[in-house]
mmJSON file of the N, C-alpha and C atoms, coordinates in Angstrom:
{"data_MODEL":{"atom_site":{
"group_PDB":["ATOM","ATOM","ATOM","ATOM","ATOM","ATOM","ATOM","ATOM","ATOM","ATOM","ATOM","ATOM","ATOM","ATOM","ATOM","ATOM","ATOM","ATOM","ATOM","ATOM","ATOM","ATOM","ATOM","ATOM","ATOM","ATOM","ATOM","ATOM","ATOM","ATOM","ATOM","ATOM","ATOM","ATOM","ATOM","ATOM","ATOM","ATOM","ATOM","ATOM","ATOM","ATOM","ATOM","ATOM","ATOM","ATOM","ATOM","ATOM","ATOM","ATOM","ATOM","ATOM","ATOM","ATOM","ATOM","ATOM","ATOM","ATOM","ATOM","ATOM","ATOM","ATOM","ATOM","ATOM","ATOM","ATOM","ATOM","ATOM","ATOM","ATOM","ATOM","ATOM","ATOM","ATOM","ATOM","ATOM","ATOM","ATOM","ATOM","ATOM","ATOM","ATOM","ATOM","ATOM","ATOM","ATOM","ATOM","ATOM","ATOM","ATOM","ATOM","ATOM","ATOM","ATOM","ATOM","ATOM","ATOM","ATOM","ATOM","ATOM","ATOM","ATOM","ATOM","ATOM","ATOM","ATOM","ATOM","ATOM","ATOM","ATOM","ATOM","ATOM","ATOM","ATOM","ATOM","ATOM","ATOM","ATOM","ATOM","ATOM","ATOM","ATOM","ATOM","ATOM","ATOM","ATOM","ATOM","ATOM","ATOM","ATOM","ATOM","ATOM","ATOM","ATOM","ATOM","ATOM","ATOM","ATOM","ATOM","ATOM","ATOM","ATOM","ATOM","ATOM","ATOM","ATOM","ATOM","ATOM","ATOM","ATOM","ATOM","ATOM","ATOM","ATOM","ATOM","ATOM","ATOM","ATOM","ATOM","ATOM","ATOM","ATOM","ATOM","ATOM","ATOM","ATOM","ATOM","ATOM","ATOM","ATOM","ATOM","ATOM","ATOM","ATOM","ATOM","ATOM","ATOM","ATOM","ATOM","ATOM","ATOM","ATOM","ATOM","ATOM","ATOM","ATOM","ATOM","ATOM","ATOM","ATOM","ATOM","ATOM","ATOM","ATOM","ATOM","ATOM","ATOM","ATOM","ATOM","ATOM","ATOM","ATOM","ATOM","ATOM","ATOM","ATOM","ATOM","ATOM","ATOM","ATOM","ATOM","ATOM","ATOM","ATOM","ATOM","ATOM","ATOM","ATOM","ATOM","ATOM","ATOM","ATOM","ATOM","ATOM","ATOM","ATOM","ATOM","ATOM","ATOM","ATOM","ATOM","ATOM","ATOM","ATOM","ATOM","ATOM","ATOM","ATOM","ATOM","ATOM","ATOM","ATOM","ATOM","ATOM","ATOM","ATOM"],
"id":[1,2,3,4,5,6,7,8,9,10,11,12,13,14,15,16,17,18,19,20,21,22,23,24,25,26,27,28,29,30,31,32,33,34,35,36,37,38,39,40,41,42,43,44,45,46,47,48,49,50,51,52,53,54,55,56,57,58,59,60,61,62,63,64,65,66,67,68,69,70,71,72,73,74,75,76,77,78,79,80,81,82,83,84,85,86,87,88,89,90,91,92,93,94,95,96,97,98,99,100,101,102,103,104,105,106,107,108,109,110,111,112,113,114,115,116,117,118,119,120,121,122,123,124,125,126,127,128,129,130,131,132,133,134,135,136,137,138,139,140,141,142,143,144,145,146,147,148,149,150,151,152,153,154,155,156,157,158,159,160,161,162,163,164,165,166,167,168,169,170,171,172,173,174,175,176,177,178,179,180,181,182,183,184,185,186,187,188,189,190,191,192,193,194,195,196,197,198,199,200,201,202,203,204,205,206,207,208,209,210,211,212,213,214,215,216,217,218,219,220,221,222,223,224,225,226,227,228,229,230,231,232,233,234,235,236,237,238,239,240,241,242,243,244,245,246],
"type_symbol":["N","C","C","N","C","C","N","C","C","N","C","C","N","C","C","N","C","C","N","C","C","N","C","C","N","C","C","N","C","C","N","C","C","N","C","C","N","C","C","N","C","C","N","C","C","N","C","C","N","C","C","N","C","C","N","C","C","N","C","C","N","C","C","N","C","C","N","C","C","N","C","C","N","C","C","N","C","C","N","C","C","N","C","C","N","C","C","N","C","C","N","C","C","N","C","C","N","C","C","N","C","C","N","C","C","N","C","C","N","C","C","N","C","C","N","C","C","N","C","C","N","C","C","N","C","C","N","C","C","N","C","C","N","C","C","N","C","C","N","C","C","N","C","C","N","C","C","N","C","C","N","C","C","N","C","C","N","C","C","N","C","C","N","C","C","N","C","C","N","C","C","N","C","C","N","C","C","N","C","C","N","C","C","N","C","C","N","C","C","N","C","C","N","C","C","N","C","C","N","C","C","N","C","C","N","C","C","N","C","C","N","C","C","N","C","C","N","C","C","N","C","C","N","C","C","N","C","C","N","C","C","N","C","C","N","C","C","N","C","C","N","C","C","N","C","C"],
"label_atom_id":["N","CA","C","N","CA","C","N","CA","C","N","CA","C","N","CA","C","N","CA","C","N","CA","C","N","CA","C","N","CA","C","N","CA","C","N","CA","C","N","CA","C","N","CA","C","N","CA","C","N","CA","C","N","CA","C","N","CA","C","N","CA","C","N","CA","C","N","CA","C","N","CA","C","N","CA","C","N","CA","C","N","CA","C","N","CA","C","N","CA","C","N","CA","C","N","CA","C","N","CA","C","N","CA","C","N","CA","C","N","CA","C","N","CA","C","N","CA","C","N","CA","C","N","CA","C","N","CA","C","N","CA","C","N","CA","C","N","CA","C","N","CA","C","N","CA","C","N","CA","C","N","CA","C","N","CA","C","N","CA","C","N","CA","C","N","CA","C","N","CA","C","N","CA","C","N","CA","C","N","CA","C","N","CA","C","N","CA","C","N","CA","C","N","CA","C","N","CA","C","N","CA","C","N","CA","C","N","CA","C","N","CA","C","N","CA","C","N","CA","C","N","CA","C","N","CA","C","N","CA","C","N","CA","C","N","CA","C","N","CA","C","N","CA","C","N","CA","C","N","CA","C","N","CA","C","N","CA","C","N","CA","C","N","CA","C","N","CA","C","N","CA","C","N","CA","C","N","CA","C","N","CA","C","N","CA","C"],
"label_alt_id":[null,null,null,null,null,null,null,null,null,null,null,null,null,null,null,null,null,null,null,null,null,null,null,null,null,null,null,null,null,null,null,null,null,null,null,null,null,null,null,null,null,null,null,null,null,null,null,null,null,null,null,null,null,null,null,null,null,null,null,null,null,null,null,null,null,null,null,null,null,null,null,null,null,null,null,null,null,null,null,null,null,null,null,null,null,null,null,null,null,null,null,null,null,null,null,null,null,null,null,null,null,null,null,null,null,null,null,null,null,null,null,null,null,null,null,null,null,null,null,null,null,null,null,null,null,null,null,null,null,null,null,null,null,null,null,null,null,null,null,null,null,null,null,null,null,null,null,null,null,null,null,null,null,null,null,null,null,null,null,null,null,null,null,null,null,null,null,null,null,null,null,null,null,null,null,null,null,null,null,null,null,null,null,null,null,null,null,null,null,null,null,null,null,null,null,null,null,null,null,null,null,null,null,null,null,null,null,null,null,null,null,null,null,null,null,null,null,null,null,null,null,null,null,null,null,null,null,null,null,null,null,null,null,null,null,null,null,null,null,null,null,null,null,null,null,null],
"label_comp_id":["UNK","UNK","UNK","UNK","UNK","UNK","UNK","UNK","UNK","UNK","UNK","UNK","UNK","UNK","UNK","UNK","UNK","UNK","UNK","UNK","UNK","UNK","UNK","UNK","UNK","UNK","UNK","UNK","UNK","UNK","UNK","UNK","UNK","UNK","UNK","UNK","UNK","UNK","UNK","UNK","UNK","UNK","UNK","UNK","UNK","UNK","UNK","UNK","UNK","UNK","UNK","UNK","UNK","UNK","UNK","UNK","UNK","UNK","UNK","UNK","UNK","UNK","UNK","UNK","UNK","UNK","UNK","UNK","UNK","UNK","UNK","UNK","UNK","UNK","UNK","UNK","UNK","UNK","UNK","UNK","UNK","UNK","UNK","UNK","UNK","UNK","UNK","UNK","UNK","UNK","UNK","UNK","UNK","UNK","UNK","UNK","UNK","UNK","UNK","UNK","UNK","UNK","UNK","UNK","UNK","UNK","UNK","UNK","UNK","UNK","UNK","UNK","UNK","UNK","UNK","UNK","UNK","UNK","UNK","UNK","UNK","UNK","UNK","UNK","UNK","UNK","UNK","UNK","UNK","UNK","UNK","UNK","UNK","UNK","UNK","UNK","UNK","UNK","UNK","UNK","UNK","UNK","UNK","UNK","UNK","UNK","UNK","UNK","UNK","UNK","UNK","UNK","UNK","UNK","UNK","UNK","UNK","UNK","UNK","UNK","UNK","UNK","UNK","UNK","UNK","UNK","UNK","UNK","UNK","UNK","UNK","UNK","UNK","UNK","UNK","UNK","UNK","UNK","UNK","UNK","UNK","UNK","UNK","UNK","UNK","UNK","UNK","UNK","UNK","UNK","UNK","UNK","UNK","UNK","UNK","UNK","UNK","UNK","UNK","UNK","UNK","UNK","UNK","UNK","UNK","UNK","UNK","UNK","UNK","UNK","UNK","UNK","UNK","UNK","UNK","UNK","UNK","UNK","UNK","UNK","UNK","UNK","UNK","UNK","UNK","UNK","UNK","UNK","UNK","UNK","UNK","UNK","UNK","UNK","UNK","UNK","UNK","UNK","UNK","UNK","UNK","UNK","UNK","UNK","UNK","UNK"],
"label_asym_id":["A","A","A","A","A","A","A","A","A","A","A","A","A","A","A","A","A","A","A","A","A","A","A","A","A","A","A","A","A","A","A","A","A","A","A","A","A","A","A","A","A","A","A","A","A","A","A","A","A","A","A","A","A","A","A","A","A","A","A","A","A","A","A","A","A","A","A","A","A","A","A","A","A","A","A","A","A","A","A","A","A","A","A","A","A","A","A","A","A","A","A","A","A","A","A","A","A","A","A","A","A","A","A","A","A","A","A","A","A","A","A","A","A","A","A","A","A","A","A","A","A","A","A","A","A","A","A","A","A","A","A","A","A","A","A","A","A","A","A","A","A","A","A","A","A","A","A","A","A","A","A","A","A","A","A","A","A","A","A","A","A","A","A","A","A","A","A","A","A","A","A","A","A","A","A","A","A","A","A","A","A","A","A","A","A","A","A","A","A","A","A","A","A","A","A","A","A","A","A","A","A","A","A","A","A","A","A","A","A","A","A","A","A","A","A","A","A","A","A","A","A","A","A","A","A","A","A","A","A","A","A","A","A","A","A","A","A","A","A","A","A","A","A","A","A","A"],
"label_entity_id":["1","1","1","1","1","1","1","1","1","1","1","1","1","1","1","1","1","1","1","1","1","1","1","1","1","1","1","1","1","1","1","1","1","1","1","1","1","1","1","1","1","1","1","1","1","1","1","1","1","1","1","1","1","1","1","1","1","1","1","1","1","1","1","1","1","1","1","1","1","1","1","1","1","1","1","1","1","1","1","1","1","1","1","1","1","1","1","1","1","1","1","1","1","1","1","1","1","1","1","1","1","1","1","1","1","1","1","1","1","1","1","1","1","1","1","1","1","1","1","1","1","1","1","1","1","1","1","1","1","1","1","1","1","1","1","1","1","1","1","1","1","1","1","1","1","1","1","1","1","1","1","1","1","1","1","1","1","1","1","1","1","1","1","1","1","1","1","1","1","1","1","1","1","1","1","1","1","1","1","1","1","1","1","1","1","1","1","1","1","1","1","1","1","1","1","1","1","1","1","1","1","1","1","1","1","1","1","1","1","1","1","1","1","1","1","1","1","1","1","1","1","1","1","1","1","1","1","1","1","1","1","1","1","1","1","1","1","1","1","1","1","1","1","1","1","1"],
"label_seq_id":[1,1,1,2,2,2,3,3,3,4,4,4,5,5,5,6,6,6,7,7,7,8,8,8,9,9,9,10,10,10,11,11,11,12,12,12,13,13,13,14,14,14,15,15,15,16,16,16,17,17,17,18,18,18,19,19,19,20,20,20,21,21,21,22,22,22,23,23,23,24,24,24,25,25,25,26,26,26,27,27,27,28,28,28,29,29,29,30,30,30,31,31,31,32,32,32,33,33,33,34,34,34,35,35,35,36,36,36,37,37,37,38,38,38,39,39,39,40,40,40,41,41,41,42,42,42,43,43,43,44,44,44,45,45,45,46,46,46,47,47,47,48,48,48,49,49,49,50,50,50,51,51,51,52,52,52,53,53,53,54,54,54,55,55,55,56,56,56,57,57,57,58,58,58,59,59,59,60,60,60,61,61,61,62,62,62,63,63,63,64,64,64,65,65,65,66,66,66,67,67,67,68,68,68,69,69,69,70,70,70,71,71,71,72,72,72,73,73,73,74,74,74,75,75,75,76,76,76,77,77,77,78,78,78,79,79,79,80,80,80,81,81,81,82,82,82],
"pdbx_PDB_ins_code":[null,null,null,null,null,null,null,null,null,null,null,null,null,null,null,null,null,null,null,null,null,null,null,null,null,null,null,null,null,null,null,null,null,null,null,null,null,null,null,null,null,null,null,null,null,null,null,null,null,null,null,null,null,null,null,null,null,null,null,null,null,null,null,null,null,null,null,null,null,null,null,null,null,null,null,null,null,null,null,null,null,null,null,null,null,null,null,null,null,null,null,null,null,null,null,null,null,null,null,null,null,null,null,null,null,null,null,null,null,null,null,null,null,null,null,null,null,null,null,null,null,null,null,null,null,null,null,null,null,null,null,null,null,null,null,null,null,null,null,null,null,null,null,null,null,null,null,null,null,null,null,null,null,null,null,null,null,null,null,null,null,null,null,null,null,null,null,null,null,null,null,null,null,null,null,null,null,null,null,null,null,null,null,null,null,null,null,null,null,null,null,null,null,null,null,null,null,null,null,null,null,null,null,null,null,null,null,null,null,null,null,null,null,null,null,null,null,null,null,null,null,null,null,null,null,null,null,null,null,null,null,null,null,null,null,null,null,null,null,null,null,null,null,null,null,null],
"Cartn_x":[77.277,77.218,78.568,78.546,79.769,80.399,81.722,82.46,83.689,84.105,85.352,86.278,87.441,88.433,89.587,90.101,91.239,92.393,93.547,94.716,95.579,96.561,97.454,96.649,96.688,95.792,96.052,97.291,97.577,97.035,97.209,96.69,95.163,94.523,93.059,92.56,93.191,92.763,92.896,93.999,94.224,93.326,93.072,92.371,90.876,90.426,89.044,88.196,88.797,88.07,88.073,86.906,86.809,87.364,87.984,88.504,87.389,87.712,86.791,85.537,85.66,84.481,84.598,85.663,85.896,85.681,84.871,84.66,85.592,85.923,86.733,87.504,88.775,89.589,90.113,89.835,90.298,91.295,92.512,93.547,93.816,93.669,93.887,95.299,96.098,97.481,97.512,98.623,98.745,98.636,98.083,97.99,99.092,99.345,100.357,101.737,102.097,103.426,104.482,104.034,104.913,105.831,105.248,106.015,105.229,105.941,105.318,105.412,104.342,104.311,104.219,105.021,105.105,104.7,104.219,103.959,105.224,105.819,107.037,106.674,107.327,107.032,108.155,107.826,108.805,109.045,110.214,110.523,109.818,109.886,109.214,109.636,110.851,111.347,110.995,110.288,109.946,111.022,112.038,113.12,112.746,113.429,113.173,113.423,112.63,112.748,112.861,113.461,113.539,112.22,111.303,110.043,109.152,108.599,107.671,106.845,105.688,104.862,104.411,104.119,103.665,102.222,101.97,100.62,99.864,100.473,99.871,100.908,100.617,101.478,100.748,101.328,100.674,101.291,101.054,101.51,100.302,100.006,98.816,99.241,98.542,98.879,97.644,97.823,96.728,96.554,95.452,95.178,93.942,93.625,92.416,91.181,91.181,90.061,89.916,91.026,90.977,90.468,90.89,90.43,88.916,88.392,86.952,86.168,86.66,85.978,85.99,87.131,87.197,86.223,86.207,85.294,83.842,83.538,82.187,81.796,82.667,82.353,82.261,83.175,83.16,81.903,81.407,80.219,78.93,79.046,77.904,77.059,77.595,76.836,76.584,77.556,77.384,77.137,76.956,76.713,75.438,74.484,73.23,73.43,74.517,74.767,75.585,76.009,76.864,76.032],
"Cartn_y":[86.902,88.326,88.781,89.696,90.213,91.274,91.226,92.199,92.617,93.846,94.356,94.633,94.003,94.206,94.993,95.936,96.736,96.451,96.075,95.84,94.751,94.344,93.272,91.984,91.374,90.24,89.055,88.774,87.626,87.864,89.071,89.386,89.313,89.888,89.858,88.42,87.595,86.203,85.457,85.675,84.957,85.448,86.765,87.342,87.569,87.678,88.101,87.138,86.141,85.254,83.835,83.253,81.88,80.892,79.835,78.79,78.219,77.888,77.248,78.082,79.414,80.251,81.208,81.108,82.053,81.374,82.016,81.526,82.203,83.472,84.226,85.309,85.442,86.569,87.241,88.522,89.274,90.311,90.199,91.168,92.026,93.306,94.232,94.791,94.649,95.14,96.666,97.211,98.671,99.163,100.323,100.912,101.934,102.262,103.231,102.821,101.579,101.095,101.61,102.228,102.77,101.685,100.515,99.39,98.698,97.985,97.143,95.703,94.949,93.561,92.654,91.615,90.706,89.294,88.56,87.135,86.425,85.627,84.896,83.468,82.945,81.604,80.647,79.374,78.304,77.586,77.001,76.201,74.856,74.06,72.751,71.817,71.981,71.131,71.686,72.797,73.43,74.379,74.619,75.519,76.958,77.902,79.307,79.615,80.546,80.971,82.484,83.009,84.455,85.023,84.148,84.59,85.237,86.381,87.063,88.054,88.38,89.414,90.356,91.6,92.553,92.241,92.064,91.788,93.099,94.038,95.362,96.339,97.594,98.684,99.431,99.487,100.11,101.484,102.394,103.769,104.669,105.507,106.336,107.773,108.461,109.846,110.714,111.818,112.737,113.62,113.42,114.155,115.03,115.823,116.638,115.75,114.618,113.683,113.16,112.818,112.355,113.464,114.683,115.834,115.999,115.839,115.98,114.877,113.645,112.532,112.724,113.127,113.351,114.451,115.547,116.639,116.201,115.379,114.863,114.003,113.096,112.221,112.993,113.947,114.703,115.555,116.039,116.886,116.079,114.753,113.846,114.122,114.9,115.217,113.984,113.085,111.987,110.654,110.61,109.322,108.661,109.437,108.865,108.205,108.519,107.987,106.7,106.26,105.058,103.864],
"Cartn_z":[91.519,91.279,90.73,89.774,89.181,90.07,90.172,90.962,90.189,90.386,89.835,91.004,90.991,92.052,91.468,92.223,91.806,92.745,92.187,93.02,92.435,93.185,92.761,92.631,91.442,91.192,92.117,92.445,93.303,94.716,95.237,96.575,96.583,95.554,95.487,95.414,94.577,94.464,95.787,96.472,97.734,98.864,98.917,100.062,99.854,98.604,98.38,97.566,96.959,96.056,96.634,96.782,97.307,96.278,96.738,95.851,94.981,93.734,92.777,92.525,92.583,92.387,91.199,90.43,89.342,88.003,87.143,85.789,84.785,85.023,84.073,84.799,84.44,84.893,83.639,83.499,82.339,82.816,82.34,82.686,81.466,81.624,80.529,80.649,79.604,79.701,79.734,80.165,80.117,78.68,78.511,77.192,77.006,75.758,75.374,75.879,75.658,76.038,75.065,73.973,72.948,72.376,72.163,71.639,70.536,69.695,68.679,69.155,68.97,69.418,68.201,68.195,67.062,67.448,66.454,66.614,66.153,67.019,66.682,66.315,65.309,64.829,65.178,65.263,65.477,64.159,64.03,62.857,62.931,61.865,61.828,62.959,63.425,64.511,65.887,65.917,67.188,67.684,66.878,67.262,66.903,67.526,67.242,65.778,65.254,63.867,63.83,62.78,62.609,62.072,61.649,61.058,62.117,61.777,62.666,61.853,62.383,61.776,62.891,62.532,63.528,63.901,65.188,65.669,65.871,66.576,66.738,67.247,67.05,67.481,68.587,69.773,70.921,71.199,70.299,70.481,70.24,71.173,71.099,70.901,70.028,69.723,69.963,70.682,70.947,69.725,69.023,67.8,67.992,66.992,67.046,67.196,66.517,66.619,68.05,68.69,70.082,70.996,70.745,71.527,71.416,70.207,69.987,70.69,70.622,71.286,72.794,73.348,74.792,75.202,74.459,74.786,74.716,73.729,73.572,74.771,75.18,76.312,77.614,77.778,79.025,79.156,78.046,78.106,77.982,77.791,77.659,76.417,75.484,74.272,73.419,73.337,72.397,73.082,74.369,75.039,74.548,74.132,73.628,72.275,71.587,70.249,70.263,71.407,71.49,71.873],
"occupancy":[1.0,1.0,1.0,1.0,1.0,1.0,1.0,1.0,1.0,1.0,1.0,1.0,1.0,1.0,1.0,1.0,1.0,1.0,1.0,1.0,1.0,1.0,1.0,1.0,1.0,1.0,1.0,1.0,1.0,1.0,1.0,1.0,1.0,1.0,1.0,1.0,1.0,1.0,1.0,1.0,1.0,1.0,1.0,1.0,1.0,1.0,1.0,1.0,1.0,1.0,1.0,1.0,1.0,1.0,1.0,1.0,1.0,1.0,1.0,1.0,1.0,1.0,1.0,1.0,1.0,1.0,1.0,1.0,1.0,1.0,1.0,1.0,1.0,1.0,1.0,1.0,1.0,1.0,1.0,1.0,1.0,1.0,1.0,1.0,1.0,1.0,1.0,1.0,1.0,1.0,1.0,1.0,1.0,1.0,1.0,1.0,1.0,1.0,1.0,1.0,1.0,1.0,1.0,1.0,1.0,1.0,1.0,1.0,1.0,1.0,1.0,1.0,1.0,1.0,1.0,1.0,1.0,1.0,1.0,1.0,1.0,1.0,1.0,1.0,1.0,1.0,1.0,1.0,1.0,1.0,1.0,1.0,1.0,1.0,1.0,1.0,1.0,1.0,1.0,1.0,1.0,1.0,1.0,1.0,1.0,1.0,1.0,1.0,1.0,1.0,1.0,1.0,1.0,1.0,1.0,1.0,1.0,1.0,1.0,1.0,1.0,1.0,1.0,1.0,1.0,1.0,1.0,1.0,1.0,1.0,1.0,1.0,1.0,1.0,1.0,1.0,1.0,1.0,1.0,1.0,1.0,1.0,1.0,1.0,1.0,1.0,1.0,1.0,1.0,1.0,1.0,1.0,1.0,1.0,1.0,1.0,1.0,1.0,1.0,1.0,1.0,1.0,1.0,1.0,1.0,1.0,1.0,1.0,1.0,1.0,1.0,1.0,1.0,1.0,1.0,1.0,1.0,1.0,1.0,1.0,1.0,1.0,1.0,1.0,1.0,1.0,1.0,1.0,1.0,1.0,1.0,1.0,1.0,1.0,1.0,1.0,1.0,1.0,1.0,1.0,1.0,1.0,1.0,1.0,1.0,1.0],
"B_iso_or_equiv":[0.0,0.0,0.0,0.0,0.0,0.0,0.0,0.0,0.0,0.0,0.0,0.0,0.0,0.0,0.0,0.0,0.0,0.0,0.0,0.0,0.0,0.0,0.0,0.0,0.0,0.0,0.0,0.0,0.0,0.0,0.0,0.0,0.0,0.0,0.0,0.0,0.0,0.0,0.0,0.0,0.0,0.0,0.0,0.0,0.0,0.0,0.0,0.0,0.0,0.0,0.0,0.0,0.0,0.0,0.0,0.0,0.0,0.0,0.0,0.0,0.0,0.0,0.0,0.0,0.0,0.0,0.0,0.0,0.0,0.0,0.0,0.0,0.0,0.0,0.0,0.0,0.0,0.0,0.0,0.0,0.0,0.0,0.0,0.0,0.0,0.0,0.0,0.0,0.0,0.0,0.0,0.0,0.0,0.0,0.0,0.0,0.0,0.0,0.0,0.0,0.0,0.0,0.0,0.0,0.0,0.0,0.0,0.0,0.0,0.0,0.0,0.0,0.0,0.0,0.0,0.0,0.0,0.0,0.0,0.0,0.0,0.0,0.0,0.0,0.0,0.0,0.0,0.0,0.0,0.0,0.0,0.0,0.0,0.0,0.0,0.0,0.0,0.0,0.0,0.0,0.0,0.0,0.0,0.0,0.0,0.0,0.0,0.0,0.0,0.0,0.0,0.0,0.0,0.0,0.0,0.0,0.0,0.0,0.0,0.0,0.0,0.0,0.0,0.0,0.0,0.0,0.0,0.0,0.0,0.0,0.0,0.0,0.0,0.0,0.0,0.0,0.0,0.0,0.0,0.0,0.0,0.0,0.0,0.0,0.0,0.0,0.0,0.0,0.0,0.0,0.0,0.0,0.0,0.0,0.0,0.0,0.0,0.0,0.0,0.0,0.0,0.0,0.0,0.0,0.0,0.0,0.0,0.0,0.0,0.0,0.0,0.0,0.0,0.0,0.0,0.0,0.0,0.0,0.0,0.0,0.0,0.0,0.0,0.0,0.0,0.0,0.0,0.0,0.0,0.0,0.0,0.0,0.0,0.0,0.0,0.0,0.0,0.0,0.0,0.0,0.0,0.0,0.0,0.0,0.0,0.0],
"pdbx_formal_charge":[null,null,null,null,null,null,null,null,null,null,null,null,null,null,null,null,null,null,null,null,null,null,null,null,null,null,null,null,null,null,null,null,null,null,null,null,null,null,null,null,null,null,null,null,null,null,null,null,null,null,null,null,null,null,null,null,null,null,null,null,null,null,null,null,null,null,null,null,null,null,null,null,null,null,null,null,null,null,null,null,null,null,null,null,null,null,null,null,null,null,null,null,null,null,null,null,null,null,null,null,null,null,null,null,null,null,null,null,null,null,null,null,null,null,null,null,null,null,null,null,null,null,null,null,null,null,null,null,null,null,null,null,null,null,null,null,null,null,null,null,null,null,null,null,null,null,null,null,null,null,null,null,null,null,null,null,null,null,null,null,null,null,null,null,null,null,null,null,null,null,null,null,null,null,null,null,null,null,null,null,null,null,null,null,null,null,null,null,null,null,null,null,null,null,null,null,null,null,null,null,null,null,null,null,null,null,null,null,null,null,null,null,null,null,null,null,null,null,null,null,null,null,null,null,null,null,null,null,null,null,null,null,null,null,null,null,null,null,null,null,null,null,null,null,null,null],
"auth_seq_id":[1,1,1,2,2,2,3,3,3,4,4,4,5,5,5,6,6,6,7,7,7,8,8,8,9,9,9,10,10,10,11,11,11,12,12,12,13,13,13,14,14,14,15,15,15,16,16,16,17,17,17,18,18,18,19,19,19,20,20,20,21,21,21,22,22,22,23,23,23,24,24,24,25,25,25,26,26,26,27,27,27,28,28,28,29,29,29,30,30,30,31,31,31,32,32,32,33,33,33,34,34,34,35,35,35,36,36,36,37,37,37,38,38,38,39,39,39,40,40,40,41,41,41,42,42,42,43,43,43,44,44,44,45,45,45,46,46,46,47,47,47,48,48,48,49,49,49,50,50,50,51,51,51,52,52,52,53,53,53,54,54,54,55,55,55,56,56,56,57,57,57,58,58,58,59,59,59,60,60,60,61,61,61,62,62,62,63,63,63,64,64,64,65,65,65,66,66,66,67,67,67,68,68,68,69,69,69,70,70,70,71,71,71,72,72,72,73,73,73,74,74,74,75,75,75,76,76,76,77,77,77,78,78,78,79,79,79,80,80,80,81,81,81,82,82,82],
"auth_comp_id":["UNK","UNK","UNK","UNK","UNK","UNK","UNK","UNK","UNK","UNK","UNK","UNK","UNK","UNK","UNK","UNK","UNK","UNK","UNK","UNK","UNK","UNK","UNK","UNK","UNK","UNK","UNK","UNK","UNK","UNK","UNK","UNK","UNK","UNK","UNK","UNK","UNK","UNK","UNK","UNK","UNK","UNK","UNK","UNK","UNK","UNK","UNK","UNK","UNK","UNK","UNK","UNK","UNK","UNK","UNK","UNK","UNK","UNK","UNK","UNK","UNK","UNK","UNK","UNK","UNK","UNK","UNK","UNK","UNK","UNK","UNK","UNK","UNK","UNK","UNK","UNK","UNK","UNK","UNK","UNK","UNK","UNK","UNK","UNK","UNK","UNK","UNK","UNK","UNK","UNK","UNK","UNK","UNK","UNK","UNK","UNK","UNK","UNK","UNK","UNK","UNK","UNK","UNK","UNK","UNK","UNK","UNK","UNK","UNK","UNK","UNK","UNK","UNK","UNK","UNK","UNK","UNK","UNK","UNK","UNK","UNK","UNK","UNK","UNK","UNK","UNK","UNK","UNK","UNK","UNK","UNK","UNK","UNK","UNK","UNK","UNK","UNK","UNK","UNK","UNK","UNK","UNK","UNK","UNK","UNK","UNK","UNK","UNK","UNK","UNK","UNK","UNK","UNK","UNK","UNK","UNK","UNK","UNK","UNK","UNK","UNK","UNK","UNK","UNK","UNK","UNK","UNK","UNK","UNK","UNK","UNK","UNK","UNK","UNK","UNK","UNK","UNK","UNK","UNK","UNK","UNK","UNK","UNK","UNK","UNK","UNK","UNK","UNK","UNK","UNK","UNK","UNK","UNK","UNK","UNK","UNK","UNK","UNK","UNK","UNK","UNK","UNK","UNK","UNK","UNK","UNK","UNK","UNK","UNK","UNK","UNK","UNK","UNK","UNK","UNK","UNK","UNK","UNK","UNK","UNK","UNK","UNK","UNK","UNK","UNK","UNK","UNK","UNK","UNK","UNK","UNK","UNK","UNK","UNK","UNK","UNK","UNK","UNK","UNK","UNK","UNK","UNK","UNK","UNK","UNK","UNK"],
"auth_asym_id":["A","A","A","A","A","A","A","A","A","A","A","A","A","A","A","A","A","A","A","A","A","A","A","A","A","A","A","A","A","A","A","A","A","A","A","A","A","A","A","A","A","A","A","A","A","A","A","A","A","A","A","A","A","A","A","A","A","A","A","A","A","A","A","A","A","A","A","A","A","A","A","A","A","A","A","A","A","A","A","A","A","A","A","A","A","A","A","A","A","A","A","A","A","A","A","A","A","A","A","A","A","A","A","A","A","A","A","A","A","A","A","A","A","A","A","A","A","A","A","A","A","A","A","A","A","A","A","A","A","A","A","A","A","A","A","A","A","A","A","A","A","A","A","A","A","A","A","A","A","A","A","A","A","A","A","A","A","A","A","A","A","A","A","A","A","A","A","A","A","A","A","A","A","A","A","A","A","A","A","A","A","A","A","A","A","A","A","A","A","A","A","A","A","A","A","A","A","A","A","A","A","A","A","A","A","A","A","A","A","A","A","A","A","A","A","A","A","A","A","A","A","A","A","A","A","A","A","A","A","A","A","A","A","A","A","A","A","A","A","A","A","A","A","A","A","A"],
"auth_atom_id":["N","CA","C","N","CA","C","N","CA","C","N","CA","C","N","CA","C","N","CA","C","N","CA","C","N","CA","C","N","CA","C","N","CA","C","N","CA","C","N","CA","C","N","CA","C","N","CA","C","N","CA","C","N","CA","C","N","CA","C","N","CA","C","N","CA","C","N","CA","C","N","CA","C","N","CA","C","N","CA","C","N","CA","C","N","CA","C","N","CA","C","N","CA","C","N","CA","C","N","CA","C","N","CA","C","N","CA","C","N","CA","C","N","CA","C","N","CA","C","N","CA","C","N","CA","C","N","CA","C","N","CA","C","N","CA","C","N","CA","C","N","CA","C","N","CA","C","N","CA","C","N","CA","C","N","CA","C","N","CA","C","N","CA","C","N","CA","C","N","CA","C","N","CA","C","N","CA","C","N","CA","C","N","CA","C","N","CA","C","N","CA","C","N","CA","C","N","CA","C","N","CA","C","N","CA","C","N","CA","C","N","CA","C","N","CA","C","N","CA","C","N","CA","C","N","CA","C","N","CA","C","N","CA","C","N","CA","C","N","CA","C","N","CA","C","N","CA","C","N","CA","C","N","CA","C","N","CA","C","N","CA","C","N","CA","C","N","CA","C","N","CA","C","N","CA","C","N","CA","C","N","CA","C","N","CA","C"],
"pdbx_PDB_model_num":[1,1,1,1,1,1,1,1,1,1,1,1,1,1,1,1,1,1,1,1,1,1,1,1,1,1,1,1,1,1,1,1,1,1,1,1,1,1,1,1,1,1,1,1,1,1,1,1,1,1,1,1,1,1,1,1,1,1,1,1,1,1,1,1,1,1,1,1,1,1,1,1,1,1,1,1,1,1,1,1,1,1,1,1,1,1,1,1,1,1,1,1,1,1,1,1,1,1,1,1,1,1,1,1,1,1,1,1,1,1,1,1,1,1,1,1,1,1,1,1,1,1,1,1,1,1,1,1,1,1,1,1,1,1,1,1,1,1,1,1,1,1,1,1,1,1,1,1,1,1,1,1,1,1,1,1,1,1,1,1,1,1,1,1,1,1,1,1,1,1,1,1,1,1,1,1,1,1,1,1,1,1,1,1,1,1,1,1,1,1,1,1,1,1,1,1,1,1,1,1,1,1,1,1,1,1,1,1,1,1,1,1,1,1,1,1,1,1,1,1,1,1,1,1,1,1,1,1,1,1,1,1,1,1,1,1,1,1,1,1,1,1,1,1,1,1]
}}}
């Protein structure tokens, strides 16, 4: 049976989950960290390289569009459309 546990993952694993009983653990990082995350590359010898590319930017901005979506979800007007 599927369960959602809320709390410190190490404590939950030790106290609430039987050994050898987990197929998947998904940890969702905090959102709106206001940071850019890059993929760092290694050189041919496995040494650090200056090469990197931006993987994603985790900065969230409250816009008119976000306001409209929140209002829609809160009022349940558009839940039937998802």
